[in-house]
DRENNU-198133 format. One record per residue: residue number from 1; residue in three letters; x, y, z of N, C-alpha, C, CB in turn. Coordinates in steps of 0.2 Angstrom, whole numbers, plus 5000, padded with zeros to 4 digits. Each point is the difference from the previous one (the first is absolute). Glycine has a CB too. Example, Ala and Ser with C-alpha at 12.3 -4.5 7.8 and 13.67 -1.06 7.14 Angstrom:
2
   seq   type    n.x    n.y    n.z   ca.x   ca.y   ca.z    c.x    c.y    c.z   cb.x   cb.y   cb.z
     1    Ala   5066   4972   5039   4996   5006   5000   5004   5006   5000   4991   4994   5006
     2    Ser   5007   5011   4990   5004   5006   5001   4996   5005   5003   5006   4997   4990
//
This chain:
290
   seq   type    n.x    n.y    n.z   ca.x   ca.y   ca.z    c.x    c.y    c.z   cb.x   cb.y   cb.z
     1    Met   4845   5740   4935   4999   5003   5007   4994   5004   5000   5012   5001   5001
     2    Phe   4986   5002   4994   4994   5004   5000   4994   4996   5001   5005   5008   4992
     3    Lys   4995   4986   5004   4995   4995   5001   4999   4998   5007   5001   4997   4988
     4    Arg   5005   5001   5015   4999   4997   5007   4998   5005   5005   5009   4993   4997
     5    Ser   4993   5014   5002   4998   5005   5005   4992   5001   4999   5012   5005   5000
     6    Phe   4986   4995   4994   4993   5001   4998   4995   4994   5004   5003   5006   4989
     7    Arg   4999   4988   5010   4997   4994   5003   5000   5001   5008   5003   4993   4990
     8    Ser   5003   5009   5012   5000   5001   5008   4996   5005   5002   5012   4996   5000
     9    His   4987   5010   4996   4996   5005   5002   4992   4998   5000   5009   5008   4996
    10    Gln   4989   4988   4999   4994   4998   5000   4998   4995   5006   5000   5001   4987
    11    Asp   5005   4994   5014   4999   4996   5006   4999   5003   5006   5007   4992   4994
    12    His   4997   5014   5007   4999   5003   5006   4994   5004   5001   5012   5002   4999
    13    Ile   4985   5000   4995   4993   5003   5000   4995   4995   5002   5003   5009   4992
    14    Arg   4998   4985   5005   4995   4995   5001   5000   4997   5007   5001   4997   4988
    15    Val   5005   5002   5015   5000   4998   5007   4998   5005   5005   5010   4994   4997
    16    Asp   4991   5013   5001   4998   5005   5005   4992   5001   5000   5011   5006   4997
    17    Lys   4986   4993   4997   4993   5000   4999   4997   4994   5004   5001   5006   4989
    18    Thr   5002   4988   5011   4997   4995   5003   5001   5001   5008   5003   4992   4990
    19    His   5002   5011   5012   5001   5001   5007   4995   5005   5003   5012   4998   4998
    20    Arg   4986   5007   4998   4996   5005   5002   4993   4997   5000   5007   5009   4995
    21    Leu   4991   4987   5000   4993   4996   5001   4999   4996   5006   5000   5000   4987
    22    Lys   5006   4997   5015   4999   4995   5006   5000   5005   5006   5006   4991   4994
    23    Lys   4997   5014   5006   5000   5005   5005   4994   5003   5002   5012   5002   4997
    24    Gln   4984   4999   4998   4993   5003   5001   4995   4996   5004   5002   5005   4989
    25    Gly   5000   4988   5012   4996   4996   5004   4996   4995   4996   4999   5009   5008
    26    Ala   4998   4986   4995   4997   4994   4997   4992   5002   4999   5009   4992   5005
    27    Val   4988   5013   4997   4993   5002   5000   4999   5002   4993   4999   5003   5012
    28    Arg   4996   4994   4984   4998   5001   4993   4994   5004   5000   5006   4990   4996
    29    Asp   4993   5014   4999   4994   5003   4999   4994   4995   4998   5006   5011   4997
    30    Pro   4989   4989   5006   4995   4994   4998   4997   5002   4994   4997   4998   5012
    31    Thr   5003   5008   4985   4997   5001   4994   5005   4998   4994   4994   5010   5005
    32    Lys   5012   4988   4997   5004   4998   4995   5001   4992   5000   5006   5011   5000
    33    Leu   4990   4986   5004   5001   4992   5000   4997   4998   4994   4999   5000   5012
    34    Ser   5003   4994   4986   4998   4997   4994   4993   4997   5001   5011   4997   4997
    35    Lys   4985   5002   4997   4993   4998   5000   5000   4993   5004   4997   5006   4989
    36    Leu   5008   4990   5010   5000   4993   5003   5000   5001   5007   5005   4995   4990
    37    Gln   5000   5009   5013   5000   5001   5007   4994   5003   5003   5012   5002   4999
    38    Arg   4985   5003   4998   4993   5003   5002   4995   4994   5001   5003   5012   4995
    39    Ser   4996   4984   4999   4995   4995   5000   5001   4995   5006   4999   5002   4987
    40    Leu   5008   4996   5014   5001   4995   5005   4999   5003   5007   5009   4995   4993
    41    Asn   4992   5012   5008   4999   5003   5006   4992   5000   5001   5011   5007   5000
    42    His   4986   4994   4995   4992   5001   5000   4997   4993   5002   5000   5010   4992
    43    Glu   5003   4985   5005   4997   4993   5001   5001   4998   5008   5002   4997   4988
    44    Gln   5004   5005   5014   5002   4998   5007   4996   5004   5005   5011   4998   4996
    45    His   4987   5008   5002   4996   5004   5004   4993   4997   5000   5007   5010   4998
    46    Asp   4990   4988   4997   4993   4997   4999   5000   4994   5004   4999   5005   4989
    47    Val   5006   4991   5011   5000   4993   5003   5000   5002   5008   5006   4994   4991
    48    Ser   4998   5011   5011   5000   5001   5007   4994   5003   5003   5012   5002   4998
    49    Met   4984   5002   4997   4994   5003   5003   4994   4996   4999   5005   5010   4997
    50    Thr   4995   4984   4999   4995   4996   4999   4998   4996   5006   5003   4999   4988
    51    Gln   4990   5001   5014   4998   4996   5005   4994   4996   4998   5004   5009   5008
    52    Pro   4995   4985   4995   4994   4996   4998   4994   5003   5001   5007   4990   5003
    53    Val   4988   5010   4992   4994   5004   5001   4995   4995   5003   5002   5007   4990
    54    Ala   4994   4995   5015   4995   4995   5003   4994   4999   4995   5004   5004   5012
    55    Pro   4994   4990   4987   4994   4999   4996   4994   5004   5003   5004   4989   4996
    56    Ser   4991   5013   4999   4994   5003   5002   4996   4995   5004   5001   5008   4990
    57    Pro   4995   4995   5015   4996   4996   5004   4994   4997   4996   5003   5006   5010
    58    Ile   4994   4989   4991   4994   4997   4997   4994   5003   5004   5006   4990   4996
    59    Val   4989   5012   5000   4994   5003   5002   4994   4995   4998   5004   5012   5000
    60    Thr   4992   4986   5005   4994   4996   4998   4994   5004   4999   5005   4991   5007
    61    Ile   4992   5008   4988   4994   5004   4998   4994   4996   5000   5006   5008   4993
    62    Thr   4988   4993   5011   4994   4996   5000   4995   5004   4995   5002   4995   5012
    63    Ile   4996   5001   4983   4996   5003   4995   4993   4997   5000   5010   5003   4993
    64    Gly   4985   5001   5006   4993   4998   4999   4996   4997   5006   5004   4997   4989
    65    Arg   4990   5002   5010   4996   4997   5006   5002   4993   5002   4991   5007   4996
    66    Glu   5012   4989   5000   5002   4994   5002   5007   5000   5003   4993   4995   4991
    67    Gly   5010   5011   5009   5007   5000   5003   5006   4997   4996   4994   5000   5011
    68    Arg   5006   5000   4983   5005   4997   4996   5007   5004   5001   4992   4996   4991
    69    Leu   5013   5000   5010   5006   5003   5002   5005   5001   4995   4999   4994   5010
    70    Phe   5004   5011   4990   5006   5002   4995   5006   5002   5004   4991   5004   4991
    71    Ala   5015   4995   5006   5006   5002   5003   5004   5004   4995   5000   4990   5007
    72    Ala   5003   5016   4995   5004   5004   4996   5005   5003   5004   4990   5002   4993
    73    His   5016   5000   5004   5005   5004   5003   4998   5007   5002   5008   4993   4994
    74    Glu   4994   5009   5011   4998   5007   5003   5002   5005   4995   5000   4996   5012
    75    Asp   5006   5004   4986   5003   5005   4995   4996   5000   4994   5011   4999   5005
    76    Val   4986   4996   4992   4996   4999   4994   4993   5004   5002   5006   4989   4996
    77    Leu   4991   5009   5009   4994   5003   5002   5000   5008   5001   4997   4989   5005
    78    Arg   5009   5013   4997   5001   5007   5002   5000   5004   4993   5006   4997   5011
    79    Gln   4994   5000   4983   5000   5004   4994   4993   5004   4999   5008   4992   4995
    80    Ala   4987   5005   5009   4993   5003   4999   5000   5004   5006   4995   4990   4994
    81    Pro   5003   5017   5005   4998   5004   5006   4996   4997   5005   5002   5010   4993
    82    Phe   4993   4987   5005   4995   4997   5005   5003   4995   5005   4991   5001   4991
    83    Phe   5014   4995   5006   5003   4995   5004   5006   5003   5004   4997   4991   4992
    84    Glu   5006   5014   5005   5005   5004   5004   4997   5003   5006   5006   5003   4990
    85    Ala   4988   5000   5010   4997   5002   5006   4998   4994   5005   4996   5010   4993
    86    Ala   5001   4985   5004   4998   4994   5004   5006   4997   5004   4991   4998   4992
    87    Cys   5015   5002   5005   5006   4997   5003   5002   5004   5006   5004   4995   4989
    88    Arg   4996   5012   5010   5002   5004   5005   4995   5000   5006   5005   5008   4991
    89    Glu   4989   4991   5008   4995   5001   5005   4999   4993   5004   4994   5009   4993
    90    His   5006   4985   5003   4998   4994   5003   5006   4996   5002   4990   5000   4993
    91    Phe   5016   5002   5006   5006   4995   5001   5004   5003   5006   5001   4997   4988
    92    Ser   4996   5004   5018   5004   5002   5006   5003   4994   5002   4992   5009   5003
    93    Asp   5005   4985   4997   5003   4994   5002   5003   4997   4994   4991   4998   5009
    94    Ala   5016   5001   4991   5004   4997   4994   4998   4993   4999   5009   5009   5003
    95    Gln   4989   4988   5002   4999   4992   5000   4993   4999   4996   5006   4998   5011
    96    Ser   4989   5006   4989   4994   4998   4997   4999   5006   4994   4995   4994   5011
    97    Lys   5006   5004   4983   4999   5005   4995   4994   4997   4996   5013   5004   4999
    98    Arg   4981   4999   5002   4994   4998   4997   4996   5006   4998   5000   4989   5007
    99    Ile   4997   5010   4987   4995   5005   4998   4994   4996   4998   5009   5008   4996
   100    Ser   4985   4995   5006   4994   4997   4998   4996   5004   4995   5000   4994   5012
   101    Leu   4998   5004   4983   4995   5003   4995   4994   4996   4998   5010   5006   4995
   102    Pro   4985   4994   5010   4994   4996   4999   4996   5001   4994   5000   4999   5012
   103    Glu   5000   5008   4986   4996   5002   4994   5003   4999   4993   4995   5008   5008
   104    Glu   5011   4990   4992   5004   4999   4994   4998   4993   4997   5010   5008   5004
   105    Glu   4991   4991   4989   4999   4994   4997   5007   4997   4999   4989   5004   4994
   106    Pro   5011   4989   5008   5007   4997   4999   5003   5000   4993   4996   4992   5009
   107    Glu   5000   5007   4986   5002   5000   4993   5003   5007   4998   4992   4991   4997
   108    Val   5004   5014   5006   5002   5007   4998   5007   5002   5004   4988   5003   4998
   109    Phe   5012   4995   5008   5007   5001   5004   5005   4996   4997   4994   5002   5010
   110    Ser   5005   4992   4987   5005   4996   4997   5003   5004   4994   4994   4990   5004
   111    Ala   5002   5013   4992   5002   5004   4994   5004   5006   5002   4990   4997   4994
   112    Val   5008   5007   5012   5004   5005   5002   5007   4998   5003   4989   5006   5003
   113    Leu   5011   4988   5000   5006   4998   5003   5005   4998   4995   4994   4996   5010
   114    Glu   5003   5001   4984   5004   4998   4994   5003   5006   4997   4993   4990   4998
   115    Tyr   5003   5015   5002   5003   5007   4997   5006   5002   5004   4988   5003   4995
   116    Leu   5011   4997   5012   5005   5003   5004   5007   4996   5000   4991   5004   5008
   117    Tyr   5008   4990   4990   5006   4996   4999   5003   5000   4993   4996   4993   5009
   118    Lys   5000   5007   4986   5002   4999   4993   4999   5006   4996   4997   4988   5001
   119    Gly   4999   5017   5001   4999   5006   4996   4994   4999   4995   5012   5003   5001
   120    Asp   4984   4991   5000   4995   4999   4995   4996   4994   5003   5006   5003   4990
   121    Tyr   4988   4996   5008   4996   4994   5002   4996   4997   4994   4998   5006   5011
   122    Tyr   5000   4987   4991   4998   4996   4994   4993   5003   4998   5007   4990   5004
   123    Pro   4991   5010   4990   5005   4999   4994   5004   5006   4999   4992   4992   4995
   124    Arg   5015   5006   5004   5005   5005   4999   4999   5004   4993   5008   4994   5008
   125    Leu   4995   5012   4992   5000   5004   4994   5006   4999   4996   4993   5009   5006
   126    Ile   5006   4989   4988   5005   4997   4996   5001   5004   4993   4999   4989   5005
   127    His   5007   5013   4993   5001   5004   4994   5000   4995   4994   5006   5009   5007
   128    Asn   4990   4992   4988   5000   4996   4994   5005   5003   4995   4988   4995   5002
   129    Arg   5018   5002   4997   5004   5004   4996   4998   5000   4992   5009   4996   5008
   130    His   4988   4998   4990   4998   5000   4993   4994   5005   4999   5003   4988   5000
   131    Arg   4993   5013   5004   4995   5005   4999   5001   5007   5003   4992   4991   5000
   132    Asn   5014   5009   5004   5002   5006   5004   4994   5003   5004   5008   5003   4990
   133    Ser   4989   4993   5014   4995   5002   5004   5000   4996   5006   4993   5002   4990
   134    Trp   5003   5000   5015   5000   4997   5007   4993   4995   5000   5007   5010   5005
   135    Glu   4994   4985   4998   4995   4995   5001   5000   4996   5007   4999   4999   4987
   136    Leu   4996   4998   5015   5000   4996   5006   5003   4993   4999   4990   5007   5004
   137    Glu   5013   4991   5001   5003   4993   5000   4994   4995   4999   5009   5003   5007
   138    Asp   4992   4991   4989   4995   4995   4998   4994   5003   4997   5004   4993   5010
   139    His   4997   5013   4986   4994   5003   4997   4998   4996   4994   5005   5011   5004
   140    Gln   4988   4989   4996   4996   4996   4995   4996   5005   4996   5000   4989   5006
   141    Pro   5001   5012   4987   4996   5005   4997   4992   4999   5001   5009   5000   4991
   142    Thr   4988   5006   5010   4993   5000   5001   4997   5005   4996   5001   4995   5012
   143    Thr   4992   5006   4989   4997   5006   4996   5002   5006   5004   4990   4993   4996
   144    Lys   5010   5013   5000   5002   5006   5003   4994   5003   5004   5008   5001   4991
   145    Ser   4986   4998   5008   4995   5004   5003   4997   4995   5005   4997   5007   4990
   146    Pro   4999   4996   5015   4997   4996   5006   4995   4995   4997   5003   5009   5008
   147    Arg   4996   4986   4995   4994   4995   4998   4994   5002   5004   5008   4991   4998
   148    Pro   4986   5009   4999   4994   5002   5003   4998   4994   5005   4996   5007   4990
   149    Ser   5001   4995   5016   4998   4995   5005   4993   4997   4997   5007   5006   5010
   150    Pro   4993   4988   4989   4994   4997   4998   4994   5000   5005   5007   4993   4992
   151    Asn   4995   5006   5014   4995   5000   5005   5002   5003   5007   4997   4989   4995
   152    Pro   5001   5018   5005   5002   5004   5006   4998   4997   5007   4999   5010   4992
   153    Ala   4996   4986   5008   4997   4998   5006   5004   4994   5003   4989   5005   4997
   154    His   5015   4992   4998   5003   4993   5002   5008   5002   5002   4992   4994   4992
   155    Asn   5009   5003   5014   5007   5001   5003   5003   5007   4999   5001   4988   4997
   156    Gly   4995   5017   5006   5003   5006   5000   5000   5004   4993   5007   4996   5009
   157    Gly   4990   5001   4986   5000   5003   4994   5005   5000   4995   4993   5007   5006
   158    Gly   5010   4987   4993   5006   5000   4995   5002   4993   4999   5003   5011   5003
   159    Gln   5001   4988   4991   5003   4994   4998   5006   4999   5004   4995   5000   4989
   160    Thr   5008   4994   5011   5007   4999   5003   5005   5005   4997   4997   4988   5003
   161    Pro   5007   5016   5000   5005   5004   4997   5006   4996   4998   4996   5010   5007
   162    Ala   5008   4994   4989   5006   4997   4997   5004   4997   5006   5000   5008   4990
   163    Val   5004   4987   5008   5004   4996   5005   5005   5005   5003   4999   4989   4994
   164    Asp   5001   5011   5013   5005   5005   5004   4998   5007   4999   5009   4991   4999
   165    Ala   4986   5011   4998   4998   5007   4999   4997   5002   5006   4999   4999   4988
   166    Ala   4997   4997   5015   4996   5002   5006   5002   4996   5006   4990   5003   4993
   167    Val   5008   4999   5013   5001   4997   5006   4994   5000   5004   5012   5003   5000
   168    Tyr   4987   4991   5004   4994   5000   5004   5001   5003   5007   4996   4989   4994
   169    Leu   5000   5016   5008   5000   5003   5006   4995   4998   5005   5005   5010   4994
   170    Ser   4996   4986   5011   4995   4998   5005   4997   5005   5003   5007   4990   5002
   171    Ser   4996   5016   4999   4997   5005   5004   4993   5003   4996   5012   5003   5005
   172    Ile   4988   4996   4988   4994   5003   4997   4997   4994   4996   5005   5012   4999
   173    Asp   4998   4982   5001   4997   4994   4997   5000   5001   4992   4994   4997   5011
   174    Ala   5011   5006   4986   5000   5001   4993   5007   5000   4997   4989   5007   5002
   175    Asp   5011   4992   4991   5006   5001   4997   5002   5007   4998   4998   4988   4996
   176    Ile   5008   5014   5005   5002   5007   4999   5006   5000   4996   4995   5005   5010
   177    Leu   5006   4999   4985   5006   5000   4996   5006   5000   5005   4994   5005   4990
   178    Arg   5011   4991   5009   5006   4999   5004   5004   5007   5000   5001   4988   4998
   179    Asp   5000   5015   4997   5004   5006   5000   4996   5006   5003   5006   4996   4989
   180    Thr   4988   5004   5011   4996   5005   5004   5001   4999   5007   4992   5001   4991
   181    Val   5008   4993   5012   5000   4999   5007   5008   5001   5002   4991   4991   4999
   182    Val   5013   5007   4997   5007   5002   5001   5002   5007   5001   5003   4990   4994
   183    Tyr   4994   5014   5001   5000   5007   5000   4997   5003   5007   4999   5000   4987
   184    Cys   4996   4998   5015   4997   5002   5006   5004   4998   5006   4988   5000   4995
   185    Ala   5015   4995   5005   5004   4998   5005   5006   5004   5000   4996   4988   5000
   186    Ala   5007   5014   4995   5006   5004   4999   4998   5007   5003   5004   4993   4990
   187    Glu   4990   5009   5009   4998   5006   5002   5000   5000   5008   4992   5002   4990
   188    Arg   5006   4993   5013   5000   4999   5007   5007   5000   5003   4989   4994   5000
   189    Tyr   5015   5003   4997   5007   4999   5002   5005   5005   4998   4998   4988   5000
   190    Gly   5000   5017   4996   5004   5005   4998   5005   4999   4995   4998   5004   5011
   191    Leu   5001   4991   4984   5004   4998   4995   4998   5003   4994   5003   4989   5006
   192    Glu   5000   5017   4992   4998   5003   4994   5002   4996   4994   5001   5011   5006
   193    Glu   5005   4986   4994   5003   4997   4994   4996   4994   4999   5011   5004   5002
   194    Leu   4986   4992   5003   4996   4995   4999   4993   5002   4997   5006   4994   5009
   195    Lys   4992   5012   4993   4994   5002   4997   5001   5001   4992   4997   5006   5011
   196    Arg   5008   4997   4987   5001   5001   4993   5001   4994   4996   5006   5010   5003
   197    Leu   4997   4985   5000   5001   4993   4997   4993   4997   4999   5012   4999   5005
   198    Ala   4984   5001   5001   4994   4997   4999   4995   5003   4995   5001   4997   5012
   199    Leu   4999   5010   4988   4996   5003   4995   5003   4999   4993   4998   5009   5008
   200    Arg   5008   4990   4991   5003   4998   4993   4998   4993   4998   5009   5008   5002
   201    Lys   4991   4988   5003   4998   4993   4998   4992   4999   4999   5009   4996   5007
   202    Gln   4987   5008   4996   4993   5000   4999   4998   5003   4993   4999   5002   5012
   203    Gly   5005   5002   4986   4999   5003   4993   5002   4994   4994   5002   5011   5004
   204    Leu   5001   4984   4998   5002   4995   4996   4994   4994   5000   5012   5003   5001
   205    Gln   4984   4997   5003   4995   4995   5001   4994   5001   4995   5002   4999   5012
   206    Ala   4996   4995   4985   4995   5001   4995   4995   4994   5001   5008   5006   4992
   207    Gly   4986   4994   5005   4995   4995   5000   4997   4999   5006   5007   4995   4992
   208    Ile   4993   5010   5013   4997   4999   5006   4992   5002   5000   5011   5003   5006
   209    Asp   4985   4993   4997   4993   5001   4999   4998   5006   5004   4998   4988   4999
   210    Val   4996   5015   4999   4997   5006   5002   4999   5000   5008   4995   5002   4989
   211    Gly   5003   4993   5013   4998   4999   5007   5006   5001   5005   4991   4993   4997
   212    Thr   5015   5004   5001   5006   5000   5004   5003   5007   4999   5002   4988   4998
   213    Ile   4997   5015   4996   5003   5007   5000   4996   5005   5004   5003   4997   4988
   214    Leu   4990   5002   5012   4996   5005   5004   5002   4999   5008   4991   5000   4991
   215    Arg   5009   4993   5011   5002   4999   5007   5006   5003   5002   4993   4989   4999
   216    Ser   5012   5010   4996   5007   5002   5002   5000   5008   5000   5005   4990   4994
   217    Ala   4991   5013   5002   5000   5007   5000   4997   5003   5006   4999   5000   4988
   218    Gln   4996   4997   5015   4997   5002   5006   5004   4998   5006   4989   4998   4995
   219    Tyr   5015   4997   5004   5005   4998   5006   5005   5006   5000   4998   4987   4998
   220    Ala   5004   5015   4996   5006   5005   4999   4997   5007   5004   5005   4994   4989
   221    Tyr   4989   5007   5009   4997   5006   5003   4999   5000   5008   4994   5002   4989
   222    Ala   5005   4992   5013   4999   4999   5007   5007   5000   5004   4989   4993   4998
   223    His   5016   5005   4999   5007   4999   5003   5005   5005   4998   4997   4988   5001
   224    Thr   5001   5017   4996   5005   5006   4998   4997   5006   5002   5005   4994   4990
   225    Pro   4999   5011   5012   4998   5007   5001   4997   5004   4994   5008   5000   5010
   226    Asp   4988   5004   4992   4997   5004   4994   5005   5004   4996   4990   5001   5007
   227    Ser   5016   5000   4996   5005   5003   4997   5004   4996   4994   5001   5007   5010
   228    Asp   4997   4987   4990   5003   4995   4996   4998   5002   4993   5000   4991   5008
   229    Ser   5005   5010   4987   4999   5002   4993   5002   4995   4995   5001   5012   5004
   230    Arg   5001   4982   4998   5003   4995   4996   4995   4994   4999   5012   5004   5003
   231    Leu   4987   4992   5002   4996   4994   4999   4993   5002   4999   5008   4994   5008
   232    Arg   4989   5011   4995   4993   5002   4999   5000   5002   4992   4998   5003   5013
   233    Ala   5006   5001   4985   5000   5003   4993   5001   4994   4995   5005   5011   5004
   234    His   4999   4984   4998   5001   4994   4996   4993   4997   4998   5012   4998   5005
   235    Tyr   4984   5001   5001   4994   4996   4999   4995   5005   4996   5002   4993   5011
   236    Leu   4998   5013   4990   4995   5005   4997   5002   5000   4992   4999   5007   5010
   237    Ala   5007   4993   4989   5002   5000   4993   4999   4993   4996   5009   5008   5003
   238    Leu   4991   4987   5001   4999   4993   4997   4992   5000   4999   5010   4995   5006
   239    Ile   4986   5007   4998   4993   4999   4999   4998   5005   4994   4998   4997   5012
   240    Ile   5005   5009   4987   4998   5004   4995   5002   4997   4993   5001   5010   5008
   241    Arg   5006   4987   4992   5002   4998   4994   4996   4994   4998   5012   5004   5003
   242    Cys   4986   4992   5001   4996   4994   4999   4993   5001   5001   5010   4992   5002
   243    Arg   4987   5014   4997   4993   5001   5002   4995   4996   4997   5004   5012   5002
   244    Lys   4997   4986   4992   4995   4996   4996   4999   4993   5004   5003   5006   4989
   245    Thr   5003   4991   5013   4999   4994   5004   4997   5001   5006   5010   4996   4995
   246    Phe   4991   5009   5009   4997   5001   5006   4993   5002   5000   5011   5004   5004
   247    Lys   4987   5000   4990   4993   5002   4999   4996   4994   4999   5004   5010   4995
   248    Arg   4999   4985   5002   4996   4993   4998   4999   4996   5006   5004   5001   4989
   249    Ser   5001   5000   5016   5000   4996   5006   4994   5001   5005   5013   5000   4999
   250    Gly   4984   4994   5003   4995   5001   5005   5003   5001   5007   4993   4992   4994
   251    Thr   5013   5006   5007   5004   5002   5006   5001   5007   5001   5006   4989   4999
   252    Met   4996   5015   4996   5000   5007   5000   4994   5003   5002   5009   5000   4992
   253    Gln   4986   4998   5005   4993   5003   5002   4998   4999   5007   4997   4998   4988
   254    Ala   5004   4996   5014   4998   4998   5007   5004   5004   5005   4997   4988   4996
   255    Glu   5010   5012   5003   5004   5004   5005   4998   5007   5000   5009   4992   4998
   256    Met   4990   5011   4996   4998   5007   5000   4993   5002   5004   5007   5001   4989
   257    Glu   4989   4994   5010   4993   5001   5003   5001   4999   5008   4994   4996   4989
   258    Ala   5010   4999   5013   5001   4999   5007   5004   5006   5003   5000   4988   4998
   259    Gly   5004   5015   4998   5004   5006   5002   5004   4999   5006   4991   5007   4996
   260    Gly   5010   4998   5009   5004   4999   5006   5008   5001   4999   4991   4993   5003
   261    Ser   5011   5009   4991   5007   5001   4999   5001   5007   4996   5002   4987   5000
   262    Lys   5004   5016   5002   5002   5006   4997   5002   4999   4993   5003   5005   5011
   263    Leu   4999   4989   4988   5002   4998   4993   4995   5003   4994   5006   4989   5005
   264    Phe   4988   5010   4996   4995   5002   4995   5000   5007   4999   4994   4989   5002
   265    Phe   5006   5015   5003   5000   5007   4999   5006   5002   4996   4993   5002   5011
   266    Asp   5013   4996   4992   5006   5001   4996   5000   4998   4993   5006   4999   5011
   267    Leu   4991   4996   4988   4999   4997   4993   4996   5005   4996   5001   4988   5004
   268    Phe   4994   5014   4999   4995   5005   4996   5004   5007   4999   4990   4995   5006
   269    Val   5014   5007   4998   5004   5006   4999   5005   4999   4995   4999   5003   5012
   270    Ala   5005   4991   4988   5005   4998   4995   4997   5000   4993   5006   4994   5009
   271    Met   4988   5003   4990   4996   4999   4994   4998   5007   4997   4996   4989   5004
   272    Cys   5002   5016   5001   4998   5006   4998   5007   5004   4997   4990   5001   5008
   273    Asn   5015   4998   4995   5006   5003   4998   5003   4997   4994   5003   5002   5011
   274    His   4996   4992   4988   5002   4997   4993   4995   5002   4995   5004   4990   5006
   275    Leu   4990   5011   4995   4995   5003   4995   5002   5007   4998   4991   4992   5004
   276    Asp   5011   5012   5001   5002   5007   4999   5006   5000   4996   4995   5004   5010
   277    Asp   5010   4992   4991   5006   5000   4996   4998   4998   4993   5007   4997   5010
   278    Val   4989   4998   4989   4998   4998   4993   4997   5006   4996   4998   4988   5004
   279    Ile   4997   5015   5000   4997   5006   4997   5005   5006   4998   4989   4997   5006
   280    Asp   5015   5004   4998   5005   5005   4999   5004   4998   4994   5001   5003   5012
   281    Val   5001   4991   4987   5004   4998   4994   4996   5001   4994   5007   4992   5007
   282    Thr   4987   5006   4993   4996   5000   4994   4999   5007   4998   4994   4990   5004
   283    Asn   5004   5015   5001   4999   5007   4998   5007   5003   4998   4991   5001   5008
   284    Ala   5014   4997   4994   5007   5002   4997   5001   4998   4993   5004   5000   5012
   285    Arg   4993   4994   4986   5001   4998   4993   4995   5002   4996   5006   4991   5004
   286    Thr   4988   5011   4998   4995   5002   4996   5000   5008   4999   4993   4990   5004
   287    Pro   5007   5012   4990   5000   5008   4999   4993   5003   5002   5008   4998   4991
   288    Lys   4993   5007   5013   4994   5004   5002   4997   5004   4995   5005   5000   5012
   289    Thr   4988   5000   4987   4997   5005   4995   4996   5005   5004   4999   4991   4992
   290    Val   5001   5015   5006   4997   5006   5003   4993   5001   4996   5011   5005   5004
//
């Protein structure tokens, strides 16, 4: 009897509890839903809110004096502040999206466009795991110091530069280091990250003749603001580091005698500063006598 009454009492409590739970209503606290239910609800919400995204319009860019045509997505071009402003100003008519850059070089703009799409331009920067160092794609070992120009008066004063290291610019009728030209283009278009990439690649170049280096340095001075402290400093440091080669070069002498560039005054100041540093170090190591 005791056992029966005990079970009956328990069943009564259980039934009464179930009745009270049902009576409270079917609305559940969302914080107590299972993870599976929340994930399903979230997926259903995403599906209901998802709408087809319209493709970015195609912009036609006319480059150079010959009017070479390039095509690019508008949202890709707008990564550059220059093209962001150009798209806002020139695209009042949605049917004709065109930008004209008659002073730009096609090969230079091609490198900029490749960077906007891929984050790099040819030759790409590749990490060598065996050496734990960075190098350029399709890199071929060359001498570390610049080659002297054998005949400054012939063809602008230099030998043929390394493959893909220089690009011919029709505007000045000369070969200029590709990374220098890309750096200057990035300066115009407001692409700071591309400037850093181009400068890093330029530091990996080797075996370039003196004539190409001097022309590229003068091009850098002509197409960067006086406030630039990276590309200009790179060339000054390069000339000081390889001063023996430049001293023997007839090209260096001819360019300095011709003058006409702020490069050589900055080089003079940099050489004086370098000499002062050497003297200070020497005096610090040599004991002074009274």
